C-alpha positions as CSV (number, residue, x, y, z in Angstrom):
1,M,0.3,0.1,-0.1
2,T,1.3,3.5,-0.9
3,K,1.1,6.6,1.1
4,R,-1.5,8.0,-0.9
5,D,-3.4,4.7,-0.7
6,F,-3.5,4.8,3.3
7,T,-4.3,8.8,3.5
8,R,-7.1,8.3,1.2
9,L,-8.1,5.0,3.1
10,I,-7.9,7.8,6.6
11,L,-9.9,10.1,4.6
12,S,-12.6,7.8,4.1
13,G,-13.3,9.9,1.0
14,K,-15.5,8.8,-2.3
15,R,-13.2,11.4,-4.3
16,D,-9.5,12.8,-4.1
17,F,-10.7,15.9,-2.0
18,L,-6.9,16.7,-1.3
19,Q,-6.0,16.2,-4.8
20,D,-9.1,18.3,-6.2
21,F,-7.5,20.6,-3.7
22,L,-4.2,20.8,-5.0
23,A,-5.3,20.4,-8.7
24,A,-7.7,23.5,-8.2
25,L,-4.3,25.7,-6.7
26,R,-1.9,24.4,-9.6
27,S,-4.8,25.1,-12.5
28,R,-4.9,28.9,-11.3
29,K,-1.3,28.9,-10.4
30,I,-1.8,30.2,-6.8
31,K,1.2,30.3,-4.5
32,H,0.5,28.1,-1.2
33,C,2.5,25.8,0.7
34,V,1.5,23.4,3.8
35,I,2.4,25.1,7.2
36,G,1.0,22.7,10.3
37,G,1.1,19.3,11.7
38,L,1.3,17.6,8.4
39,A,4.4,19.8,7.1
40,V,6.2,18.8,10.2
41,N,5.1,15.2,8.9
42,A,7.4,16.5,5.8
43,Y,10.1,16.8,8.2
44,A,9.8,13.9,11.0
45,D,8.2,10.6,11.5
46,P,4.9,11.0,10.2
47,V,1.7,11.1,12.6
48,V,-2.0,10.2,11.0
49,S,-3.7,14.2,10.8
50,L,-7.2,14.8,9.4
51,D,-6.0,18.5,9.0
52,L,-4.2,20.0,6.6
53,D,-3.4,23.6,7.3
54,V,-2.1,25.7,4.4
55,V,-1.2,29.3,3.9
56,V,-2.2,30.5,0.1
57,A,-1.2,34.2,-1.7
58,A,-3.2,36.2,0.1
59,D,-4.4,37.9,-3.0
60,R,-5.4,34.9,-4.4
61,L,-7.9,33.4,-1.4
62,R,-11.0,34.6,-3.6
63,D,-9.4,33.0,-6.5
64,L,-9.2,29.9,-4.7
65,R,-12.8,29.5,-4.1
66,K,-13.7,30.1,-7.7
67,A,-11.7,27.2,-8.5
68,L,-13.0,25.0,-6.3
69,P,-16.3,22.6,-7.1
70,A,-19.1,24.3,-6.0
71,S,-20.2,21.5,-3.5
72,F,-17.0,22.4,-1.2
73,K,-18.2,24.1,1.9
74,F,-16.3,27.2,3.4
75,K,-16.6,28.5,6.7
76,A,-14.8,31.8,7.5
77,F,-13.2,32.3,10.7
78,P,-10.9,35.5,11.9
79,S,-7.8,34.1,11.0
80,S,-8.9,31.4,8.6
81,V,-11.2,29.9,6.2
82,N,-11.9,26.1,6.8
83,I,-12.9,24.1,3.7
84,G,-14.7,20.6,3.5
85,C,-15.7,18.0,1.1
86,P,-19.0,16.3,1.5
87,G,-17.9,12.8,1.8
88,S,-14.3,13.2,3.1
89,D,-12.9,13.4,6.7
90,L,-10.4,15.9,5.6
91,R,-10.2,19.4,6.9
92,I,-8.6,21.6,5.1
93,Q,-7.5,25.3,7.2
94,V,-6.4,28.1,5.0
95,Q,-4.5,30.4,7.5
96,T,-5.3,34.0,6.9
97,D,-2.9,35.4,9.2
98,P,-0.9,37.8,7.7
99,R,2.3,36.5,9.9
100,Y,2.2,33.7,7.4
101,Q,2.9,34.7,3.9
102,P,6.4,35.3,4.1
103,F,6.7,31.4,4.1
104,L,5.5,30.9,1.0
105,A,8.6,32.4,-0.7
106,R,10.6,29.9,1.1
107,A,8.5,26.9,0.7
108,R,10.2,23.9,-1.3
109,K,8.2,20.7,-2.7
110,K,8.3,18.1,-0.4
111,S,6.1,14.8,0.2
112,V,3.2,14.9,2.4
113,L,0.7,12.2,2.4
114,G,2.1,10.4,-0.6
115,Y,1.2,13.7,-2.5
116,E,3.7,16.4,-3.8
117,M,3.2,19.7,-2.4
118,P,5.1,22.7,-1.3
119,V,5.6,22.8,2.3
120,A,6.8,25.6,4.4
121,R,10.9,25.1,5.4
122,I,11.5,23.7,9.2
123,E,12.2,27.2,10.9
124,D,8.8,28.6,9.4
125,V,6.9,25.5,10.6
126,L,8.6,25.5,13.7
127,Q,7.6,29.6,14.0
128,G,4.1,28.7,13.1
129,K,3.7,26.1,15.8
130,I,5.4,28.3,18.2
131,W,3.1,31.2,17.7
132,A,0.0,28.3,17.7
133,A,1.4,26.8,21.3
134,L,1.3,30.5,23.0
135,D,-2.0,31.4,21.5
136,E,-4.0,31.3,24.5
137,T,-7.6,31.3,22.6
138,R,-6.7,27.9,21.0
139,R,-8.3,24.9,23.0
140,P,-5.8,23.1,25.2
141,S,-5.7,20.2,23.4
142,K,-4.8,22.0,20.2
143,R,-2.0,23.5,22.2
144,Q,-0.4,20.4,23.6
145,K,-0.5,18.9,19.8
146,D,1.7,22.2,18.9
147,L,4.1,21.3,21.5
148,A,4.1,17.9,20.4
149,D,5.1,18.9,17.2
150,I,7.7,21.5,18.4
151,L,9.2,18.6,20.5
152,R,9.3,16.4,16.7
153,L,10.9,19.0,14.9
154,I,13.5,19.4,17.6
155,E,14.3,15.6,17.7
156,T,14.9,16.0,14.1
157,R,17.2,19.1,14.0
158,A,18.7,19.6,17.2
159,A,19.8,23.4,16.3
160,L,16.1,24.8,16.2
161,K,16.2,24.1,20.2
162,R,17.9,27.3,20.1
163,K,14.5,29.2,18.6
164,I,12.1,28.5,21.4
165,P,11.3,31.3,23.6
166,A,12.0,30.6,27.3
167,A,8.0,30.5,28.2
168,L,7.8,27.5,25.9
169,K,11.3,25.8,27.3
170,F,10.1,25.5,30.6
171,R,6.5,23.9,29.2
172,L,8.5,21.6,26.9
173,S,11.4,20.5,29.8
174,L,14.0,21.7,27.9
Protein backbone atom coordinates (compact mmCIF):
# COMPACT_ATOMS: atom_id res chain seq x y z
CA MET A 1 0.00 0.00 0.00
CA THR A 2 1.39 3.40 -0.96
CA LYS A 3 1.29 6.51 1.25
CA ARG A 4 -1.35 7.96 -1.02
CA ASP A 5 -3.49 4.78 -0.77
CA PHE A 6 -3.16 4.92 3.02
CA THR A 7 -4.14 8.60 3.03
CA ARG A 8 -7.23 7.98 0.91
CA LEU A 9 -8.22 5.08 3.19
CA ILE A 10 -7.85 7.25 6.32
CA LEU A 11 -9.73 10.17 4.79
CA SER A 12 -12.55 7.81 3.76
CA GLY A 13 -13.54 9.89 0.79
CA LYS A 14 -15.16 8.68 -2.39
CA ARG A 15 -13.35 11.45 -4.24
CA ASP A 16 -9.78 12.57 -3.72
CA PHE A 17 -10.55 15.88 -1.97
CA LEU A 18 -6.87 16.61 -1.38
CA GLN A 19 -6.01 16.01 -5.04
CA ASP A 20 -8.94 18.21 -6.13
CA PHE A 21 -7.77 20.97 -3.78
CA LEU A 22 -4.16 20.79 -4.99
CA ALA A 23 -5.28 20.68 -8.64
CA ALA A 24 -7.35 23.84 -8.12
CA LEU A 25 -4.33 25.62 -6.63
CA ARG A 26 -2.09 24.49 -9.47
CA SER A 27 -4.56 25.24 -12.26
CA ARG A 28 -4.89 28.83 -11.08
CA LYS A 29 -1.16 29.07 -10.25
CA ILE A 30 -2.00 30.07 -6.68
CA LYS A 31 1.13 30.17 -4.53
CA HIS A 32 0.62 28.02 -1.43
CA CYS A 33 2.42 25.91 1.14
CA VAL A 34 1.65 23.46 3.92
CA ILE A 35 2.33 24.89 7.39
CA GLY A 36 0.78 22.76 10.16
CA GLY A 37 1.18 19.30 11.60
CA LEU A 38 1.33 17.70 8.18
CA ALA A 39 4.23 20.03 7.36
CA VAL A 40 5.93 18.61 10.45
CA ASN A 41 5.40 15.18 8.86
CA ALA A 42 7.51 16.30 5.91
CA TYR A 43 10.48 16.68 8.28
CA ALA A 44 9.84 14.12 11.04
CA ASP A 45 8.31 10.68 11.41
CA PRO A 46 4.69 11.02 10.26
CA VAL A 47 1.72 11.20 12.57
CA VAL A 48 -1.77 10.69 11.16
CA SER A 49 -3.86 13.84 10.96
CA LEU A 50 -7.10 14.74 9.27
CA ASP A 51 -6.16 18.44 9.14
CA LEU A 52 -4.26 20.13 6.35
CA ASP A 53 -3.13 23.63 7.31
CA VAL A 54 -2.00 25.76 4.39
CA VAL A 55 -1.27 29.35 3.58
CA VAL A 56 -2.11 30.76 0.16
CA ALA A 57 -1.13 34.07 -1.36
CA ALA A 58 -3.47 36.52 0.35
CA ASP A 59 -4.55 38.18 -2.88
CA ARG A 60 -5.56 34.82 -4.39
CA LEU A 61 -7.99 33.45 -1.81
CA ARG A 62 -10.99 34.57 -3.85
CA ASP A 63 -9.51 32.84 -6.94
CA LEU A 64 -9.13 29.64 -4.93
CA ARG A 65 -12.77 29.68 -3.93
CA LYS A 66 -13.83 30.13 -7.57
CA ALA A 67 -11.57 27.27 -8.67
CA LEU A 68 -13.04 24.72 -6.25
CA PRO A 69 -16.23 22.77 -6.95
CA ALA A 70 -19.46 24.29 -5.63
CA SER A 71 -19.96 21.19 -3.45
CA PHE A 72 -17.02 22.21 -1.25
CA LYS A 73 -18.07 23.91 1.98
CA PHE A 74 -16.41 27.14 3.15
CA LYS A 75 -16.54 28.62 6.63
CA ALA A 76 -14.70 31.85 7.46
CA PHE A 77 -13.11 32.54 10.84
CA PRO A 78 -11.12 35.59 12.04
CA SER A 79 -7.75 34.18 10.92
CA SER A 80 -8.66 31.26 8.67
CA VAL A 81 -11.03 29.78 6.13
CA ASN A 82 -11.99 26.14 6.56
CA ILE A 83 -12.80 24.05 3.52
CA GLY A 84 -14.57 20.72 3.61
CA CYS A 85 -15.92 18.26 1.11
CA PRO A 86 -18.96 16.08 1.69
CA GLY A 87 -17.86 12.46 2.02
CA SER A 88 -14.30 13.24 3.12
CA ASP A 89 -12.91 13.45 6.64
CA LEU A 90 -10.09 15.77 5.54
CA ARG A 91 -10.35 19.29 6.94
CA ILE A 92 -8.43 21.99 5.10
CA GLN A 93 -7.69 25.17 7.00
CA VAL A 94 -6.36 28.09 4.97
CA GLN A 95 -4.51 30.38 7.34
CA THR A 96 -5.21 34.07 6.65
CA ASP A 97 -3.00 35.52 9.40
CA PRO A 98 -0.57 37.81 7.50
CA ARG A 99 2.39 36.58 9.58
CA TYR A 100 2.40 33.42 7.45
CA GLN A 101 2.67 35.13 4.06
CA PRO A 102 6.52 35.25 4.04
CA PHE A 103 6.56 31.44 4.36
CA LEU A 104 5.39 31.17 0.75
CA ALA A 105 8.62 32.51 -0.74
CA ARG A 106 10.76 30.02 1.19
CA ALA A 107 8.65 26.87 0.68
CA ARG A 108 10.05 23.84 -1.11
CA LYS A 109 8.37 20.82 -2.70
CA LYS A 110 8.20 17.82 -0.39
CA SER A 111 6.12 14.70 -0.07
CA VAL A 112 3.21 14.90 2.36
CA LEU A 113 0.81 11.96 2.65
CA GLY A 114 2.16 10.67 -0.67
CA TYR A 115 1.39 13.95 -2.45
CA GLU A 116 4.04 16.34 -3.72
CA MET A 117 3.29 19.86 -2.51
CA PRO A 118 5.09 22.99 -1.35
CA VAL A 119 5.93 22.85 2.35
CA ALA A 120 7.15 25.72 4.50
CA ARG A 121 10.81 25.39 5.44
CA ILE A 122 11.40 23.71 8.79
CA GLU A 123 12.22 26.98 10.59
CA ASP A 124 8.94 28.49 9.38
CA VAL A 125 6.94 25.42 10.40
CA LEU A 126 8.54 25.71 13.84
CA GLN A 127 7.65 29.42 14.04
CA GLY A 128 4.03 28.67 13.16
CA LYS A 129 3.91 25.97 15.84
CA ILE A 130 5.38 28.42 18.39
CA TRP A 131 2.72 31.01 17.55
CA ALA A 132 0.01 28.36 17.86
CA ALA A 133 1.33 26.96 21.15
CA LEU A 134 1.44 30.45 22.67
CA ASP A 135 -2.06 31.37 21.46
CA GLU A 136 -4.20 31.26 24.60
CA THR A 137 -7.40 31.41 22.54
CA ARG A 138 -6.73 27.91 21.15
CA ARG A 139 -8.09 24.83 22.86
CA PRO A 140 -5.65 23.30 25.36
CA SER A 141 -5.65 20.00 23.44
CA LYS A 142 -4.58 21.82 20.26
CA ARG A 143 -1.79 23.65 22.10
CA GLN A 144 -0.57 20.31 23.52
CA LYS A 145 -0.40 18.91 19.99
CA ASP A 146 1.57 22.00 18.93
CA LEU A 147 4.04 21.34 21.75
CA ALA A 148 4.40 17.72 20.60
CA ASP A 149 5.00 18.93 17.03
CA ILE A 150 7.68 21.34 18.28
CA LEU A 151 9.42 18.44 20.03
CA ARG A 152 9.20 16.33 16.85
CA LEU A 153 10.93 19.12 14.91
CA ILE A 154 13.64 19.55 17.55
CA GLU A 155 14.29 15.81 17.56
CA THR A 156 14.82 16.05 13.81
CA ARG A 157 17.10 19.10 13.99
CA ALA A 158 18.54 19.84 17.44
CA ALA A 159 19.76 23.32 16.40
CA LEU A 160 16.12 24.45 16.34
CA LYS A 161 16.07 24.33 20.14
CA ARG A 162 17.72 27.76 20.26
CA LYS A 163 14.66 29.27 18.51
CA ILE A 164 12.27 28.21 21.28
CA PRO A 165 11.17 31.09 23.55
CA ALA A 166 11.80 30.70 27.29
CA ALA A 167 8.05 30.48 28.01
CA LEU A 168 7.85 27.34 25.90
CA LYS A 169 11.18 25.80 26.96
CA PHE A 170 9.79 25.37 30.45
CA ARG A 171 6.59 23.72 29.16
CA LEU A 172 8.66 21.46 26.91
CA SER A 173 11.09 20.54 29.71
CA LEU A 174 14.05 21.72 27.62
